[in-house]
C-alpha positions in Angstrom: 151.0 57.0 47.2 154.2 58.4 48.5 156.6 60.7 46.6 159.0 57.9 45.9 156.2 56.0 44.1 155.5 59.1 42.0 159.1 59.5 41.1 159.4 55.9 40.0 156.5 56.5 37.6 157.6 59.8 36.1 161.2 58.9 35.8 160.8 55.9 33.5 163.1 56.4 30.6 161.6 56.8 27.1 162.1 53.7 25.0 162.2 51.3 27.9 158.7 49.7 28.2 157.7 49.0 31.8 154.7 46.9 32.9 153.3 46.7 36.4 150.9 44.3 38.0 149.3 44.5 41.4 150.9 43.2 44.6 149.7 39.6 45.3 148.2 39.3 41.8 150.1 36.5 40.3 147.4 35.7 37.8 147.9 39.1 36.0 151.7 38.7 36.1 151.4 35.3 34.4 149.0 36.6 31.8 151.4 39.4 31.0 154.3 37.0 30.8 152.3 34.7 28.4 151.6 37.7 26.1 155.2 38.6 26.0 156.6 35.1 25.6 153.8 34.3 23.1 155.7 36.5 20.6 158.3 33.8 20.3 156.4 30.7 21.5 153.0 30.3 19.7 151.9 27.6 22.2 151.8 30.3 24.9 149.3 32.2 22.8 147.2 29.1 22.6 147.2 28.8 26.4 146.3 32.4 26.8 143.4 32.1 24.2 142.1 29.0 26.0 142.2 30.8 29.4 140.4 33.9 28.0 137.7 31.6 26.5 137.2 29.8 29.8 137.0 33.1 31.7 134.5 34.8 29.3 131.3 33.6 31.0 132.6 34.8 34.4 133.6 38.2 33.1 130.2 38.6 31.4 128.4 37.8 34.7 130.6 40.4 36.5 129.9 43.0 33.8 126.2 42.4 34.0 126.3 42.8 37.8 128.2 46.0 37.5 125.8 47.4 34.9 122.8 46.6 37.1 124.4 48.2 40.1 125.9 51.3 38.7 124.1 52.0 35.4 120.7 50.9 36.5 120.1 49.1 33.3 
């Protein structure tokens, strides 16, 4: 991380919310947008809820694998 990156983080003005997503990670950007737009458009909240429900089994498998590898459970 270069000094310009650090300045961009610490110089964010108070009262101005800023969200960041990873480079080449369009899925997280879309999920963030759906959360924000879902405040006004309830149908976006429904799309997000459906996506989360569909992804839950995959996340659970990943979590189990991480636990086995790193926590030796």
